[in-house]
C-alpha positions in Angstrom: 0.0 -0.2 0.1 2.9 2.3 0.6 3.9 1.8 -3.0 0.4 3.0 -4.2 0.5 6.2 -1.9 3.9 7.0 -3.2 3.1 6.3 -6.6 0.2 8.4 -6.6 2.0 11.3 -5.2 4.8 11.1 -7.9 2.3 11.0 -10.4 0.5 13.9 -8.9 3.9 15.9 -8.8 5.0 15.1 -12.2 1.5 16.5 -13.4 2.1 19.5 -11.3 5.7 19.7 -13.0 4.6 19.4 -16.5 1.9 22.2 -15.5 -1.1 20.3 -16.6 -4.4 21.5 -16.2 -5.8 21.7 -12.5 -8.3 19.2 -13.1 -6.0 16.4 -14.1 -3.8 17.2 -10.9 -6.9 17.0 -8.8 -8.4 13.9 -10.4 -5.2 12.1 -9.7 -5.3 13.2 -6.3 -8.7 12.0 -5.5 -8.1 8.7 -7.4 -5.3 7.8 -5.1 -7.3 9.1 -2.1 -10.1 6.8 -2.9 -8.1 3.7 -3.7 -5.9 4.3 -0.4 -9.1 4.6 1.4 -10.6 1.3 -0.2 -7.5 -0.6 0.3 -7.2 0.5 3.9 -10.9 -0.4 4.6 -10.1 -4.0 3.1 -6.9 -4.4 5.2 -8.4 -3.5 8.5 -11.5 -5.7 8.0 -9.7 -8.6 5.8 -7.9 -10.4 8.3 -9.6 -12.5 10.8 -6.6 -12.7 13.1 -6.8 -8.9 13.8 -10.3 -8.9 14.9 -10.7 -5.4 13.9 -13.6 -3.4 12.5 -15.0 -0.2 12.0 
């Protein structure tokens, strides 16, 4: 999951460096945020050994 976070931040940084439109940068940022949230929800509730829940 760390790779996804850093990869998404790197992609957003590259989009900012290339001076793409603000919508592209925000779209990439929100896509990474949603993906990380879904993966975190799966990670927290996916392991029966942890016995964690929301």
